[in-house]
Structure formats: structure tokens, C-alpha cells
C-alpha positions, -999 to +999 in steps of 0.1 A: -318-433+133-327-412+103-349-420+073-352-416+036-387-407+023-395-417-013-426-407-033-439-437-051-463-440-080-467-472-100-451-456-131-416-457-145-406-425-126-419-440-093-401-472-099-368-454-106-372-433-075-379-464-054-348-482-067-326-452-061-341-448-026-334-485-018-298-479-029-295-448-008-310-465+023-285-494+020-256-470+014-265-448+044-279-475+067-312-457+070-349-467+072-370-462+041-405-446+042-424-452+010-452-427+005-480-432-020-503-402-021-535-401-041-556-369-045-587-390-052-604-386-018-641-394-024-636-402-061-613-431-054-634-463-056-629-494-034-617-512-065-591-485-072-579-487-036-576-525-037-556-522-069-532-497-053-529-519-022-520-548-044-493-528-061-480-516-027-478-553-016-454-558-045-433-529-032-433-544+003-420-577-012-393-559-031-382-540+000-382-572+021-360-589-006-337-559-005-334-563+033-341-527+039-359-515+070-390-499+057-426-488+061-451-481+033-478-454+038-507-450+015-528-418+017-561-409+001-571-377+017-574-351-010-540-334-003-515-328-030-487-354-030-462-327-023-479-318+009-479-355+020-443-360+012-431-329+029-452-335+061-440-371+063-404-360+058-408-336+087-425-362+109-397-388+105-369-362+104-358-374+070-323-371+059-333-372+022-364-372+000-363-391-033-387-383-061-392-394-097-394-368-124-414-370-157-410-346-186-438-320-188-443-290-211-441-255-196-478-251-202-485-284-184-465-272-154-484-239-153-519-254-156-514-285-134-488-272-110-456-291-101-454-314-071-417-319-078-411-282-079-429-277-046-410-305-029-377-291-042-385-256-029-403-264+004-386-295+018-364-289+048-340-317+038-321-325+006-341-338-023-328-362-049-348-361-082-345-392-104-354-396-141-371-428-152 
């Protein structure tokens, strides 16, 4: 059985990606792997982590209510979110990656890099990019 991997952040673009991924998982009869990746590493406090886990509990409840087979993975290891999404997609042999997009200026993309661009270019499966 294949899987859909979705990058989730508790922002409008993450919520839009999650909803579309739920719809795609239902449509295709696939398992959904939700990935929340934080660069924080050592800078992420225990309180921050607890807050994120609380938000991810809400995601788990939403997925259970949607009756979609799922797992939720939360990473805090200093990697770029694109690296985590691509590696998880390869690990689970994903049929699709779903990501949310936010509007950024060209200078913002140059200075900060673009996880979405990296995922679109480097993923070995199709990528669906969703606007909030």
C-alpha cells in the first residue's frame, strides 16, 4: 500500500495542505504520513515542543475523525524541512507529497532559500503544492 506525505505547519498553508492531503488519501485509498519538521534543534525549548505536540494532537484527532489511516511524525533535528519531507517520502515509497505554499518576495527566496522549491525539484514522486 502506498502513502501520501504531507508537510504540516500550524499555519494557514499547512492547514490547507493537510486538508488536501486528507482528500487525496481518501480518494486514492492511501495512508497519510504527516510530517512536522522544526529546524530548532537545541534552540527549541521544552515548552515550545509541548506546544507543538498539543497542536499535533489536534491534527491526530482531525485525521481520526476523517477515518484516514495515518501517522504523525514530529522532527526537531536541525535539518531543513525539505530534507525531512524528501527522506520520509523515500522511506515510505510515497505516491505523492503535498505541501502548502506561502507568498514570498524574490529577495526573501534568495536570502532564506525555498523548501518548496527544493521539494518540487528533488522529490522522486509527484508534488502537489496548495495555496492557503
